[in-house]
TORPA-4810 file (N, C-alpha, C, O; in nm, 3 decimals):
<nodes>
NODE_1_-2.119_4.438_-3.299_-1.985_4.478_-3.182_-2.022_4.642_-3.137_-1.975_4.688_-3.033_X
NODE_2_-2.082_4.695_-3.196_-2.140_4.852_-3.152_-2.198_4.815_-3.051_-2.166_4.889_-2.958_X
NODE_3_-2.281_4.722_-3.014_-2.395_4.738_-2.907_-2.262_4.690_-2.760_-2.282_4.715_-2.642_X
NODE_4_-2.163_4.633_-2.804_-2.087_4.529_-2.721_-1.998_4.681_-2.686_-2.031_4.718_-2.574_X
NODE_5_-1.924_4.750_-2.733_-1.891_4.865_-2.716_-1.914_4.937_-2.633_-1.842_4.975_-2.540_X
NODE_6_-2.060_4.972_-2.669_-2.127_5.069_-2.574_-2.195_5.019_-2.457_-2.246_5.095_-2.375_X
NODE_7_-2.197_4.840_-2.444_-2.169_4.790_-2.317_-2.066_4.808_-2.249_-2.091_4.857_-2.139_X
NODE_8_-1.953_4.789_-2.270_-1.803_4.813_-2.200_-1.802_4.909_-2.186_-1.755_4.899_-2.073_X
NODE_9_-1.816_5.059_-2.204_-1.823_5.160_-2.174_-1.819_5.190_-2.029_-1.721_5.213_-1.958_X
NODE_10_-1.989_5.183_-1.988_-1.921_5.224_-1.835_-1.879_5.133_-1.779_-1.870_5.158_-1.659_X
NODE_11_-1.838_5.009_-1.812_-1.727_4.916_-1.731_-1.628_4.987_-1.706_-1.598_5.024_-1.592_X
NODE_12_-1.552_5.021_-1.834_-1.404_5.073_-1.831_-1.423_5.230_-1.760_-1.323_5.275_-1.704_X
NODE_13_-1.506_5.285_-1.761_-1.524_5.423_-1.695_-1.537_5.381_-1.539_-1.471_5.457_-1.468_X
NODE_14_-1.593_5.297_-1.479_-1.574_5.247_-1.360_-1.471_5.177_-1.266_-1.472_5.170_-1.143_X
NODE_15_-1.384_5.127_-1.354_-1.284_5.079_-1.367_-1.114_5.210_-1.344_-1.009_5.204_-1.280_X
NODE_16_-1.162_5.285_-1.414_-1.064_5.411_-1.455_-1.073_5.479_-1.308_-0.979_5.538_-1.255_X
NODE_17_-1.242_5.455_-1.235_-1.241_5.533_-1.131_-1.213_5.479_-0.994_-1.196_5.532_-0.884_X
NODE_18_-1.216_5.357_-1.038_-1.131_5.290_-0.920_-0.999_5.320_-0.887_-0.962_5.342_-0.772_X
NODE_19_-0.918_5.320_-0.996_-0.784_5.287_-1.023_-0.772_5.424_-0.987_-0.680_5.419_-0.905_X
NODE_20_-0.808_5.547_-0.997_-0.776_5.687_-0.955_-0.827_5.704_-0.771_-0.777_5.789_-0.698_X
NODE_21_-0.894_5.640_-0.742_-0.907_5.622_-0.604_-0.797_5.529_-0.521_-0.785_5.538_-0.399_X
NODE_22_-0.716_5.437_-0.607_-0.633_5.329_-0.516_-0.535_5.409_-0.509_-0.498_5.470_-0.610_X
NODE_23_-0.490_5.420_-0.419_-0.340_5.459_-0.337_-0.234_5.394_-0.279_-0.258_5.299_-0.205_X
NODE_24_-0.125_5.427_-0.298_-0.015_5.262_-0.175_0.070_5.346_-0.149_0.109_5.410_-0.246_X
NODE_25_0.133_5.380_-0.010_0.231_5.476_0.052_0.310_5.315_0.101_0.272_5.234_0.185_X
NODE_26_0.407_5.312_0.030_0.543_5.248_0.103_0.683_5.295_0.106_0.732_5.355_0.010_X
NODE_27_0.762_5.265_0.239_0.851_5.367_0.250_0.938_5.278_0.190_0.937_5.156_0.172_X
NODE_28_1.055_5.416_0.152_1.191_5.408_0.048_1.265_5.306_0.156_1.250_5.326_0.276_X
NODE_29_1.347_5.196_0.108_1.408_5.135_0.195_1.555_5.105_0.059_1.527_5.098_-0.060_X
NODE_30_1.687_5.093_0.106_1.781_5.072_0.047_1.810_4.957_0.067_1.721_4.903_0.133_X
NODE_31_1.941_4.852_0.029_1.940_4.714_0.028_1.953_4.699_0.213_1.875_4.646_0.293_X
NODE_32_2.062_4.757_0.232_2.093_4.723_0.391_1.959_4.712_0.455_1.926_4.599_0.493_X
NODE_33_1.877_4.811_0.474_1.737_4.815_0.533_1.666_4.708_0.520_1.616_4.642_0.611_X
NODE_34_1.659_4.678_0.337_1.574_4.534_0.331_1.607_4.446_0.393_1.519_4.397_0.464_X
NODE_35_1.735_4.387_0.397_1.784_4.250_0.431_1.765_4.298_0.602_1.728_4.198_0.663_X
NODE_36_1.774_4.372_0.660_1.779_4.401_0.810_1.577_4.351_0.838_1.536_4.269_0.921_X
NODE_37_1.513_4.415_0.761_1.396_4.421_0.783_1.357_4.210_0.750_1.324_4.131_0.838_X
NODE_38_1.369_4.191_0.660_1.361_4.015_0.598_1.488_3.901_0.688_1.486_3.779_0.706_X
NODE_39_1.567_3.984_0.719_1.634_3.859_0.825_1.568_3.811_0.945_1.504_3.870_1.032_X
NODE_40_1.599_3.690_0.928_1.506_3.565_0.995_1.654_3.451_1.060_1.748_3.403_0.996_X
NODE_41_1.622_3.439_1.195_1.680_3.370_1.285_1.630_3.260_1.283_1.509_3.253_1.263_X
NODE_42_1.710_3.132_1.306_1.668_2.996_1.309_1.630_2.972_1.411_1.693_2.994_1.515_X
NODE_43_1.497_2.915_1.402_1.418_2.847_1.535_1.552_2.777_1.648_1.657_2.731_1.603_X
NODE_44_1.520_2.782_1.787_1.600_2.726_1.866_1.514_2.564_1.900_1.402_2.518_1.876_X
NODE_45_1.647_2.511_1.970_1.593_2.358_1.926_1.452_2.328_2.026_1.389_2.226_2.001_X
NODE_46_1.419_2.393_2.107_1.332_2.395_2.232_1.176_2.390_2.126_1.090_2.303_2.109_X
NODE_47_1.201_2.564_2.055_1.048_2.565_1.970_1.048_2.476_1.883_0.930_2.461_1.851_X
NODE_48_1.125_2.395_1.815_1.086_2.317_1.719_1.040_2.179_1.797_0.935_2.127_1.757_X
NODE_49_1.098_2.129_1.886_1.013_2.048_1.989_0.882_2.064_2.028_0.795_1.978_2.026_X
NODE_50_0.871_2.185_2.065_0.729_2.191_2.131_0.633_2.224_2.005_0.512_2.215_2.024_X
NODE_51_0.686_2.266_1.865_0.607_2.280_1.731_0.547_2.126_1.697_0.441_2.098_1.641_X
NODE_52_0.669_2.022_1.759_0.632_1.914_1.702_0.534_1.849_1.753_0.441_1.802_1.687_X
NODE_53_0.550_1.839_1.917_0.497_1.768_1.994_0.331_1.862_2.018_0.256_1.814_2.104_X
NODE_54_0.291_1.963_1.959_0.172_2.037_2.013_0.095_1.938_1.928_0.131_1.851_1.849_X
NODE_55_-0.063_1.997_1.986_-0.133_1.884_1.926_-0.299_1.966_1.913_-0.363_1.996_2.014_X
NODE_56_-0.355_1.996_1.757_-0.512_2.038_1.771_-0.562_1.973_1.742_-0.519_1.858_1.731_X
NODE_57_-0.727_2.020_1.700_-0.816_1.935_1.652_-0.773_1.890_1.450_-0.793_1.789_1.382_X
NODE_58_-0.711_2.022_1.420_-0.703_2.020_1.260_-0.590_1.864_1.269_-0.611_1.751_1.226_X
NODE_59_-0.467_1.920_1.346_-0.409_1.798_1.361_-0.403_1.659_1.356_-0.349_1.583_1.276_X
NODE_60_-0.482_1.637_1.475_-0.475_1.557_1.514_-0.630_1.431_1.410_-0.643_1.308_1.410_X
NODE_61_-0.710_1.540_1.343_-0.784_1.490_1.223_-0.700_1.461_1.081_-0.733_1.363_1.014_X
NODE_62_-0.571_1.563_1.028_-0.503_1.543_0.952_-0.392_1.405_0.948_-0.345_1.367_0.841_X
NODE_63_-0.356_1.328_1.097_-0.271_1.264_1.151_-0.385_1.079_1.119_-0.348_0.966_1.089_X
NODE_64_-0.506_1.131_1.145_-0.642_1.023_1.125_-0.663_0.961_1.017_-0.677_0.840_0.999_X
NODE_65_-0.664_1.108_0.893_-0.698_1.093_0.789_-0.562_1.000_0.700_-0.577_0.924_0.604_X
NODE_66_-0.438_1.034_0.768_-0.328_0.972_0.687_-0.291_0.838_0.696_-0.249_0.765_0.606_X
NODE_67_-0.317_0.803_0.861_-0.300_0.623_0.882_-0.429_0.559_0.853_-0.435_0.437_0.838_X
NODE_68_-0.542_0.640_0.843_-0.638_0.528_0.806_-0.754_0.604_0.691_-0.870_0.641_0.708_X
NODE_69_-0.672_0.608_0.579_-0.706_0.664_0.440_-0.870_0.608_0.419_-0.935_0.673_0.337_X
NODE_70_-0.933_0.503_0.480_-1.062_0.483_0.446_-1.162_0.604_0.493_-1.254_0.647_0.423_X
NODE_71_-1.128_0.654_0.633_-1.213_0.749_0.657_-1.221_0.865_0.560_-1.330_0.922_0.559_X
NODE_72_-1.132_0.909_0.480_-1.129_1.010_0.384_-1.256_0.980_0.267_-1.363_1.040_0.262_X
NODE_73_-1.224_0.903_0.202_-1.271_0.850_0.101_-1.426_0.759_0.123_-1.512_0.766_0.036_X
NODE_74_-1.440_0.705_0.204_-1.531_0.620_0.242_-1.686_0.690_0.225_-1.788_0.657_0.165_X
NODE_75_-1.637_0.830_0.328_-1.751_0.881_0.342_-1.829_0.962_0.177_-1.949_0.990_0.169_X
NODE_76_-1.747_0.981_0.083_-1.770_1.044_-0.014_-1.834_0.917_-0.137_-1.884_0.940_-0.248_X
NODE_77_-1.807_0.765_-0.060_-1.845_0.688_-0.193_-1.955_0.690_-0.243_-2.045_0.667_-0.162_X
NODE_78_-1.997_0.716_-0.382_-2.165_0.715_-0.454_-2.208_0.619_-0.440_-2.158_0.536_-0.515_X
NODE_79_-2.335_0.554_-0.330_-2.326_0.413_-0.362_-2.452_0.421_-0.488_-2.429_0.329_-0.567_X
NODE_80_-2.520_0.464_-0.512_-2.566_0.455_-0.634_-2.500_0.384_-0.782_-2.523_0.283_-0.848_X
NODE_81_-2.418_0.484_-0.789_-2.339_0.490_-0.938_-2.195_0.360_-0.910_-2.127_0.321_-1.005_X
NODE_82_-2.176_0.319_-0.792_-2.045_0.220_-0.785_-2.051_0.098_-0.717_-1.972_0.004_-0.725_X
NODE_83_-2.200_0.112_-0.618_-2.225_-0.021_-0.558_-2.250_-0.201_-0.610_-2.227_-0.317_-0.576_X
NODE_84_-2.318_-0.113_-0.723_-2.367_-0.251_-0.809_-2.241_-0.332_-0.881_-2.228_-0.455_-0.886_X
NODE_85_-2.147_-0.226_-0.938_-2.044_-0.274_-1.009_-1.974_-0.353_-0.915_-1.959_-0.475_-0.922_X
NODE_86_-1.920_-0.256_-0.802_-1.826_-0.344_-0.724_-1.906_-0.462_-0.657_-1.831_-0.546_-0.608_X
NODE_87_-1.985_-0.478_-0.649_-2.022_-0.596_-0.579_-2.036_-0.700_-0.714_-2.119_-0.785_-0.683_X
NODE_88_-2.012_-0.712_-0.782_-2.039_-0.772_-0.894_-1.847_-0.807_-0.932_-1.800_-0.919_-0.955_X
NODE_89_-1.781_-0.695_-0.928_-1.660_-0.723_-0.967_-1.577_-0.802_-0.836_-1.476_-0.868_-0.860_X
NODE_90_-1.613_-0.793_-0.741_-1.567_-0.825_-0.579_-1.642_-1.014_-0.596_-1.577_-1.099_-0.534_X
NODE_91_-1.744_-1.054_-0.660_-1.812_-1.184_-0.660_-1.695_-1.254_-0.788_-1.648_-1.366_-0.802_X
NODE_92_-1.685_-1.160_-0.843_-1.597_-1.242_-0.990_-1.473_-1.268_-0.905_-1.457_-1.388_-0.884_X
NODE_93_-1.380_-1.189_-0.850_-1.260_-1.245_-0.794_-1.278_-1.287_-0.698_-1.172_-1.337_-0.660_X
NODE_94_-1.373_-1.304_-0.609_-1.361_-1.430_-0.519_-1.371_-1.580_-0.560_-1.324_-1.681_-0.508_X
NODE_95_-1.465_-1.557_-0.694_-1.554_-1.667_-0.743_-1.363_-1.754_-0.793_-1.336_-1.868_-0.754_X
NODE_96_-1.291_-1.693_-0.854_-1.147_-1.657_-0.931_-1.057_-1.712_-0.765_-0.986_-1.812_-0.775_X
NODE_97_-1.063_-1.665_-0.671_-1.003_-1.647_-0.601_-0.990_-1.784_-0.486_-0.913_-1.798_-0.391_X
NODE_98_-1.060_-1.843_-0.519_-1.168_-1.966_-0.381_-1.052_-2.075_-0.442_-0.984_-2.129_-0.355_X
NODE_99_-1.022_-2.114_-0.586_-0.927_-2.226_-0.619_-0.783_-2.197_-0.617_-0.691_-2.273_-0.586_X
NODE_100_-0.780_-2.048_-0.664_-0.607_-2.012_-0.622_-0.550_-2.019_-0.533_-0.431_-2.043_-0.513_X
NODE_101_-0.682_-1.988_-0.431_-0.575_-1.966_-0.297_-0.586_-2.081_-0.230_-0.552_-2.068_-0.113_X
NODE_102_-0.625_-2.199_-0.263_-0.646_-2.329_-0.210_-0.486_-2.420_-0.272_-0.404_-2.478_-0.202_X
NODE_103_-0.487_-2.404_-0.419_-0.360_-2.450_-0.473_-0.235_-2.322_-0.428_-0.123_-2.368_-0.450_X
NODE_104_-0.230_-2.198_-0.379_-0.097_-2.164_-0.333_-0.089_-2.211_-0.217_0.020_-2.201_-0.161_X
NODE_105_-0.169_-2.258_-0.165_-0.158_-2.309_-0.009_-0.109_-2.444_-0.008_-0.088_-2.500_0.100_X
NODE_106_-0.088_-2.507_-0.126_-0.007_-2.613_-0.151_0.094_-2.606_-0.159_0.172_-2.693_-0.119_X
NODE_107_0.141_-2.460_-0.234_0.261_-2.481_-0.309_0.339_-2.413_-0.152_0.451_-2.455_-0.124_X
NODE_108_0.286_-2.333_-0.079_0.356_-2.268_0.032_0.366_-2.411_0.171_0.400_-2.403_0.289_X
NODE_109_0.323_-2.520_0.094_0.345_-2.685_0.185_0.264_-2.655_0.334_0.302_-2.684_0.447_X
NODE_110_0.121_-2.577_0.286_0.024_-2.536_0.419_-0.095_-2.624_0.390_-0.101_-2.696_0.290_X
NODE_111_-0.170_-2.617_0.462_-0.307_-2.701_0.473_-0.411_-2.607_0.357_-0.387_-2.487_0.345_X
NODE_112_-0.485_-2.649_0.305_-0.535_-2.563_0.167_-0.630_-2.459_0.243_-0.658_-2.350_0.193_X
NODE_113_-0.677_-2.500_0.368_-0.778_-2.341_0.411_-0.688_-2.244_0.445_-0.733_-2.130_0.439_X
NODE_114_-0.581_-2.254_0.477_-0.458_-2.106_0.469_-0.499_-2.034_0.392_-0.541_-1.922_0.417_X
NODE_115_-0.492_-2.104_0.248_-0.491_-2.040_0.137_-0.635_-1.947_0.138_-0.635_-1.849_0.063_X
NODE_116_-0.728_-1.967_0.201_-0.837_-1.914_0.192_-0.826_-1.770_0.320_-0.893_-1.668_0.335_X
NODE_117_-0.727_-1.817_0.382_-0.741_-1.688_0.517_-0.632_-1.586_0.454_-0.649_-1.466_0.476_X
NODE_118_-0.488_-1.639_0.356_-0.432_-1.541_0.317_-0.524_-1.469_0.185_-0.482_-1.364_0.138_X
NODE_119_-0.620_-1.519_0.143_-0.700_-1.448_0.045_-0.793_-1.319_0.128_-0.834_-1.233_0.049_X
NODE_120_-0.823_-1.301_0.244_-0.946_-1.267_0.324_-0.880_-1.136_0.428_-0.917_-1.021_0.452_X
NODE_121_-0.773_-1.215_0.469_-0.743_-1.090_0.547_-0.649_-1.017_0.508_-0.643_-0.913_0.573_X
NODE_122_-0.571_-1.028_0.429_-0.436_-0.899_0.370_-0.561_-0.779_0.294_-0.564_-0.656_0.287_X
NODE_123_-0.659_-0.894_0.243_-0.738_-0.776_0.151_-0.836_-0.630_0.274_-0.855_-0.509_0.261_X
NODE_124_-0.872_-0.730_0.379_-0.936_-0.659_0.483_-0.839_-0.547_0.545_-0.888_-0.434_0.549_X
NODE_125_-0.696_-0.563_0.600_-0.633_-0.505_0.644_-0.604_-0.404_0.533_-0.580_-0.292_0.579_X
NODE_126_-0.600_-0.412_0.411_-0.552_-0.322_0.307_-0.698_-0.226_0.320_-0.672_-0.114_0.363_X
NODE_127_-0.799_-0.240_0.300_-0.888_-0.167_0.305_-0.919_-0.034_0.388_-0.959_0.079_0.360_X
NODE_128_-0.863_-0.135_0.558_-0.837_-0.005_0.614_-0.724_0.096_0.596_-0.746_0.217_0.606_X
NODE_129_-0.630_0.056_0.574_-0.513_0.080_0.555_-0.467_0.150_0.419_-0.430_0.267_0.421_X
NODE_130_-0.470_0.103_0.345_-0.476_0.161_0.152_-0.512_0.273_0.156_-0.590_0.331_0.231_X
NODE_131_-0.421_0.321_0.026_-0.474_0.476_0.007_-0.550_0.499_-0.128_-0.572_0.608_-0.181_X
NODE_132_-0.595_0.342_-0.184_-0.696_0.333_-0.259_-0.813_0.218_-0.245_-0.815_0.116_-0.176_X
NODE_133_-0.902_0.266_-0.331_-1.017_0.171_-0.325_-1.030_0.054_-0.415_-1.108_-0.041_-0.415_X
NODE_134_-0.919_0.094_-0.503_-0.900_-0.008_-0.589_-0.773_-0.152_-0.509_-0.650_-0.147_-0.498_X
NODE_135_-0.850_-0.238_-0.478_-0.749_-0.331_-0.384_-0.692_-0.430_-0.501_-0.770_-0.458_-0.592_X
NODE_136_-0.553_-0.486_-0.505_-0.502_-0.603_-0.570_-0.430_-0.639_-0.487_-0.310_-0.619_-0.509_X
NODE_137_-0.466_-0.701_-0.368_-0.379_-0.774_-0.293_-0.418_-0.929_-0.254_-0.533_-0.970_-0.234_X
NODE_138_-0.323_-0.989_-0.248_-0.362_-1.137_-0.196_-0.236_-1.221_-0.244_-0.120_-1.192_-0.274_X
NODE_139_-0.309_-1.339_-0.239_-0.197_-1.472_-0.262_-0.147_-1.449_-0.413_-0.213_-1.378_-0.489_X
NODE_140_-0.014_-1.518_-0.457_0.030_-1.552_-0.570_0.123_-1.625_-0.553_0.170_-1.640_-0.440_X
NODE_141_0.176_-1.695_-0.670_0.249_-1.802_-0.689_0.407_-1.776_-0.630_0.464_-1.844_-0.544_X
NODE_142_0.461_-1.660_-0.702_0.626_-1.653_-0.650_0.621_-1.621_-0.523_0.712_-1.685_-0.471_X
NODE_143_0.567_-1.556_-0.439_0.566_-1.565_-0.281_0.510_-1.725_-0.175_0.531_-1.738_-0.054_X
NODE_144_0.463_-1.793_-0.233_0.386_-1.897_-0.206_0.512_-2.015_-0.246_0.528_-2.113_-0.173_X
NODE_145_0.588_-1.997_-0.356_0.690_-2.107_-0.352_0.787_-2.064_-0.257_0.836_-2.143_-0.176_X
NODE_146_0.829_-1.901_-0.265_0.964_-1.891_-0.147_0.887_-1.930_-0.011_0.949_-1.968_0.089_X
NODE_147_0.768_-1.921_-0.014_0.727_-1.953_0.157_0.755_-2.094_0.206_0.785_-2.136_0.318_X
NODE_148_0.728_-2.184_0.042_0.699_-2.334_0.064_0.888_-2.416_0.035_0.920_-2.533_0.052_X
NODE_149_0.970_-2.308_-0.009_1.109_-2.340_0.022_1.154_-2.376_0.135_1.225_-2.473_0.162_X
NODE_150_1.085_-2.246_0.241_1.119_-2.262_0.378_1.075_-2.368_0.470_1.141_-2.434_0.550_X
NODE_151_0.957_-2.373_0.442_0.845_-2.458_0.531_0.885_-2.630_0.487_0.829_-2.716_0.555_X
NODE_152_0.941_-2.656_0.421_0.977_-2.776_0.358_1.137_-2.832_0.390_1.185_-2.943_0.411_X
NODE_153_1.187_-2.706_0.381_1.359_-2.725_0.429_1.356_-2.763_0.569_1.412_-2.861_0.619_X
NODE_154_1.284_-2.675_0.630_1.281_-2.635_0.791_1.213_-2.723_0.869_1.229_-2.724_0.991_X
NODE_155_1.102_-2.835_0.786_1.013_-2.915_0.827_0.997_-3.013_0.744_0.875_-3.018_0.728_X
NODE_156_1.059_-3.117_0.665_1.047_-3.219_0.565_1.018_-3.305_0.624_1.046_-3.312_0.744_X
NODE_157_0.943_-3.408_0.552_0.861_-3.504_0.574_0.907_-3.630_0.677_0.849_-3.710_0.751_X
NODE_158_1.075_-3.593_0.628_1.094_-3.723_0.705_1.165_-3.716_0.841_1.242_-3.802_0.884_X
NODE_159_1.118_-3.569_0.923_1.114_-3.552_1.051_0.997_-3.607_1.139_0.987_-3.595_1.261_X
NODE_160_0.894_-3.680_1.037_0.752_-3.672_1.102_0.718_-3.842_1.061_0.603_-3.883_1.045_X
NODE_161_0.811_-3.906_1.050_0.758_-4.068_1.011_0.724_-4.090_1.150_0.768_-4.025_1.244_X
NODE_162_0.634_-4.194_1.156_0.575_-4.239_1.266_0.551_-4.389_1.197_0.524_-4.416_1.081_X
NODE_163_0.579_-4.506_1.349_0.517_-4.637_1.284_0.588_-4.742_1.252_0.703_-4.746_1.296_X
NODE_164_0.542_-4.845_1.175_0.636_-4.924_1.127_0.632_-4.903_0.998_0.735_-4.923_0.934_X
NODE_165_0.511_-4.858_0.928_0.511_-4.800_0.783_0.569_-4.729_0.779_0.614_-4.732_0.665_X
NODE_166_0.621_-4.630_0.842_0.674_-4.504_0.824_0.602_-4.384_0.742_0.659_-4.310_0.662_X
NODE_167_0.451_-4.378_0.783_0.385_-4.289_0.756_0.399_-4.160_0.802_0.433_-4.151_0.920_X
NODE_168_0.378_-4.031_0.722_0.404_-3.894_0.799_0.268_-3.892_0.869_0.166_-3.950_0.832_X
NODE_169_0.283_-3.816_0.975_0.241_-3.739_1.076_0.168_-3.611_1.042_0.196_-3.507_1.102_X
NODE_170_0.076_-3.615_0.949_0.045_-3.481_0.877_-0.006_-3.404_0.958_-0.008_-3.288_0.918_X
NODE_171_-0.047_-3.420_1.053_-0.132_-3.328_1.146_-0.038_-3.266_1.235_-0.052_-3.149_1.269_X
NODE_172_0.050_-3.331_1.273_0.207_-3.248_1.309_0.306_-3.165_1.197_0.377_-3.065_1.185_X
NODE_173_0.264_-3.258_1.142_0.380_-3.190_1.038_0.321_-2.986_0.940_0.373_-2.892_0.880_X
NODE_174_0.158_-3.046_1.003_0.086_-2.916_0.945_0.135_-2.815_1.017_0.188_-2.709_0.987_X
NODE_175_0.099_-2.881_1.146_0.120_-2.778_1.285_0.239_-2.715_1.314_0.245_-2.626_1.399_X
NODE_176_0.355_-2.760_1.234_0.490_-2.708_1.261_0.450_-2.610_1.166_0.429_-2.492_1.192_X
NODE_177_0.440_-2.662_1.062_0.454_-2.560_0.884_0.398_-2.434_0.917_0.451_-2.329_0.880_X
NODE_178_0.282_-2.440_0.993_0.228_-2.327_0.961_0.276_-2.203_1.079_0.262_-2.083_1.056_X
NODE_179_0.333_-2.259_1.208_0.455_-2.185_1.276_0.513_-2.111_1.240_0.511_-1.992_1.272_X
NODE_180_0.600_-2.180_1.141_0.715_-2.160_1.046_0.669_-2.020_0.953_0.727_-1.916_0.919_X
NODE_181_0.514_-2.085_0.931_0.468_-1.997_0.772_0.462_-1.824_0.851_0.531_-1.726_0.824_X
NODE_182_0.336_-1.844_0.966_0.328_-1.744_1.064_0.408_-1.649_1.109_0.388_-1.528_1.112_X
NODE_183_0.592_-1.775_1.178_0.660_-1.664_1.220_0.745_-1.586_1.081_0.778_-1.468_1.066_X
NODE_184_0.761_-1.678_1.013_0.815_-1.626_0.859_0.744_-1.478_0.775_0.801_-1.405_0.694_X
NODE_185_0.610_-1.467_0.827_0.519_-1.365_0.772_0.558_-1.236_0.878_0.598_-1.127_0.836_X
NODE_186_0.542_-1.261_1.001_0.568_-1.152_1.074_0.748_-1.079_1.095_0.797_-0.978_1.146_X
NODE_187_0.787_-1.174_1.039_0.975_-1.114_1.024_0.971_-1.058_0.927_1.055_-0.969_0.935_X
NODE_188_0.904_-1.053_0.804_0.891_-1.021_0.672_0.845_-0.887_0.693_0.911_-0.789_0.657_X
NODE_189_0.707_-0.877_0.766_0.635_-0.752_0.775_0.739_-0.626_0.861_0.762_-0.510_0.828_X
NODE_190_0.792_-0.718_0.999_0.883_-0.593_1.038_1.022_-0.550_0.931_1.085_-0.449_0.960_X
NODE_191_1.054_-0.617_0.833_1.160_-0.601_0.767_1.108_-0.505_0.665_1.183_-0.424_0.612_X
NODE_192_0.971_-0.515_0.636_0.934_-0.403_0.522_0.875_-0.326_0.626_0.873_-0.220_0.564_X
NODE_193_0.829_-0.299_0.730_0.800_-0.160_0.820_0.977_-0.142_0.806_0.992_-0.106_0.689_X
NODE_194_1.079_-0.149_0.855_1.172_-0.081_0.862_1.254_0.022_0.716_1.314_0.129_0.705_X
NODE_195_1.202_-0.110_0.613_1.245_-0.042_0.455_1.193_0.048_0.489_1.260_0.122_0.562_X
NODE_196_1.040_0.095_0.456_0.945_0.151_0.432_0.978_0.307_0.500_0.948_0.413_0.445_X
NODE_197_1.065_0.291_0.668_1.093_0.402_0.715_1.190_0.459_0.662_1.192_0.581_0.679_X
NODE_198_1.276_0.412_0.600_1.401_0.434_0.537_1.394_0.517_0.413_1.465_0.606_0.366_X
NODE_199_1.265_0.447_0.372_1.279_0.519_0.228_1.324_0.419_0.120_1.362_0.467_0.013_X
NODE_200_1.326_0.279_0.134_1.432_0.189_0.043_1.407_0.142_-0.030_1.472_0.049_-0.079_X
NODE_201_1.262_0.200_-0.088_1.195_0.148_-0.246_1.254_0.240_-0.350_1.175_0.275_-0.438_X
NODE_202_1.332_0.270_-0.355_1.441_0.350_-0.428_1.512_0.265_-0.565_1.521_0.280_-0.686_X
NODE_203_1.556_0.168_-0.460_1.584_0.022_-0.549_1.571_-0.024_-0.648_1.639_-0.099_-0.718_X
NODE_204_1.493_0.014_-0.655_1.367_-0.044_-0.732_1.408_0.009_-0.891_1.438_-0.056_-0.991_X
NODE_205_1.398_0.125_-0.873_1.421_0.187_-1.002_1.561_0.128_-1.058_1.580_0.132_-1.179_X
NODE_206_1.651_0.077_-0.979_1.754_0.006_-1.060_1.737_-0.126_-1.101_1.813_-0.185_-1.177_X
NODE_207_1.625_-0.176_-1.044_1.589_-0.316_-1.149_1.578_-0.320_-1.307_1.485_-0.265_-1.365_X
NODE_208_1.649_-0.367_-1.354_1.636_-0.368_-1.530_1.473_-0.437_-1.555_1.399_-0.495_-1.475_X
NODE_209_1.463_-0.420_-1.630_1.310_-0.462_-1.693_1.383_-0.623_-1.736_1.355_-0.702_-1.645_X
NODE_210_1.452_-0.681_-1.828_1.488_-0.841_-1.844_1.494_-0.877_-1.698_1.404_-0.951_-1.656_X
NODE_211_1.584_-0.835_-1.615_1.623_-0.902_-1.447_1.468_-0.940_-1.402_1.462_-1.046_-1.340_X
NODE_212_1.342_-0.871_-1.423_1.218_-0.881_-1.342_1.130_-0.980_-1.444_1.031_-1.045_-1.409_X
NODE_213_1.185_-0.979_-1.568_1.076_-1.079_-1.663_1.163_-1.216_-1.667_1.107_-1.322_-1.693_X
NODE_214_1.309_-1.210_-1.639_1.350_-1.342_-1.601_1.335_-1.398_-1.469_1.355_-1.519_-1.462_X
NODE_215_1.298_-1.328_-1.345_1.294_-1.324_-1.259_1.109_-1.410_-1.239_1.098_-1.496_-1.151_X
NODE_216_1.021_-1.385_-1.300_0.936_-1.385_-1.328_0.922_-1.525_-1.416_0.883_-1.621_-1.350_X
NODE_217_0.946_-1.547_-1.542_0.979_-1.678_-1.589_0.997_-1.773_-1.560_0.942_-1.881_-1.582_X
NODE_218_1.118_-1.727_-1.479_1.166_-1.877_-1.368_1.065_-1.905_-1.233_1.047_-2.005_-1.164_X
NODE_219_1.019_-1.792_-1.229_0.919_-1.830_-1.113_0.766_-1.943_-1.130_0.709_-2.015_-1.049_X
NODE_220_0.738_-1.909_-1.285_0.651_-1.998_-1.320_0.667_-2.142_-1.370_0.582_-2.226_-1.344_X
NODE_221_0.763_-2.166_-1.434_0.840_-2.282_-1.480_0.870_-2.331_-1.292_0.862_-2.453_-1.283_X
NODE_222_0.892_-2.284_-1.198_0.923_-2.377_-1.054_0.783_-2.412_-1.038_0.757_-2.532_-1.033_X
NODE_223_0.673_-2.315_-1.027_0.535_-2.324_-1.016_0.515_-2.460_-1.092_0.501_-2.567_-1.033_X
NODE_224_0.515_-2.448_-1.197_0.466_-2.577_-1.299_0.581_-2.736_-1.280_0.563_-2.846_-1.332_X
NODE_225_0.665_-2.705_-1.213_0.758_-2.809_-1.191_0.729_-2.869_-1.077_0.757_-2.988_-1.061_X
NODE_226_0.669_-2.798_-0.985_0.648_-2.806_-0.808_0.531_-2.918_-0.817_0.532_-3.018_-0.746_X
NODE_227_0.400_-2.881_-0.942_0.329_-2.913_-0.930_0.340_-3.071_-0.991_0.242_-3.144_-0.974_X
NODE_228_0.422_-3.106_-1.039_0.379_-3.207_-1.131_0.361_-3.387_-1.011_0.304_-3.494_-1.035_X
NODE_229_0.439_-3.341_-0.895_0.429_-3.459_-0.798_0.264_-3.486_-0.760_0.214_-3.586_-0.709_X
NODE_230_0.204_-3.370_-0.801_0.055_-3.348_-0.725_-0.035_-3.432_-0.862_-0.142_-3.494_-0.863_X
NODE_231_0.036_-3.408_-0.938_-0.046_-3.454_-1.086_0.008_-3.631_-1.116_-0.055_-3.716_-1.179_X
NODE_232_0.090_-3.643_-1.074_0.192_-3.780_-1.148_0.153_-3.902_-0.999_0.129_-4.022_-1.016_X
NODE_233_0.154_-3.841_-0.877_0.132_-3.895_-0.793_0.291_-3.911_-0.679_0.285_-3.972_-0.573_X
</nodes>
C-alpha cells in the first residue's frame, strides 16, 4: 500500500497543476437573455422539403443498407466459423421441406411442383430484403388451406367436366387455379405493403393467446380432415 501511495503522488500533483491552469470565462446572463439566446424559430416548409430531398453519399448508403440489409451483414459473415454449420442446417431443412412443400401444394389445390416453387422463392427474396440471417419463411398449413378454399370455390371440378364419362380436365383446371393463386398472392402482398406503411401491426397486441391457440388447433383439424379424401380415395 505504501508503494501504491508513493506511485500515485506524482499523478495527483500533476492533476492539481492542470486544474490550476484551467480557466473558463463565461458571460453572466439573466433569464431573459438566456431565453433570447436559446430561442429557435421553426423551420420553413421550403427548408424542410429541401432537407428531405437532399442527397449525399452517406444518405444514399444508409438508404441502400436500409432496404437491402444483406449488404450490411454479408460482408461480415465469418466463413470459417459458420459456413459448415449453415450448410448442414440448410440441407436438413431442404430434406424436410421437399415432401412438406408437395403436400401443402395439394392443400392449396395446386399441382405439387408449385409447392417446391413456394419453398424456394420466398426464402430467396427474404435473403435479400430480410433483416436477419436466421430465415424462417416458407409454406405452412394454415395459409395453404386458406388458398385452397379460394381455388376450390372459384374453380371447382364441376366446371371442367368433359366427355361422356364426365372426366375432369385436370390440365385446364390446374391452369386456372394457378392463375387464381397467383392473383391472390399479389393482392395479399399489396395489402400487406399498405398495412405495413400505416403501421397496422399493433393490432397483434390485442389478439389474446386463447384466440391464437384456438385458431391454430382448428387449422390442424381442418388439415387432417382435408387429407382424408386422398387417403381413402
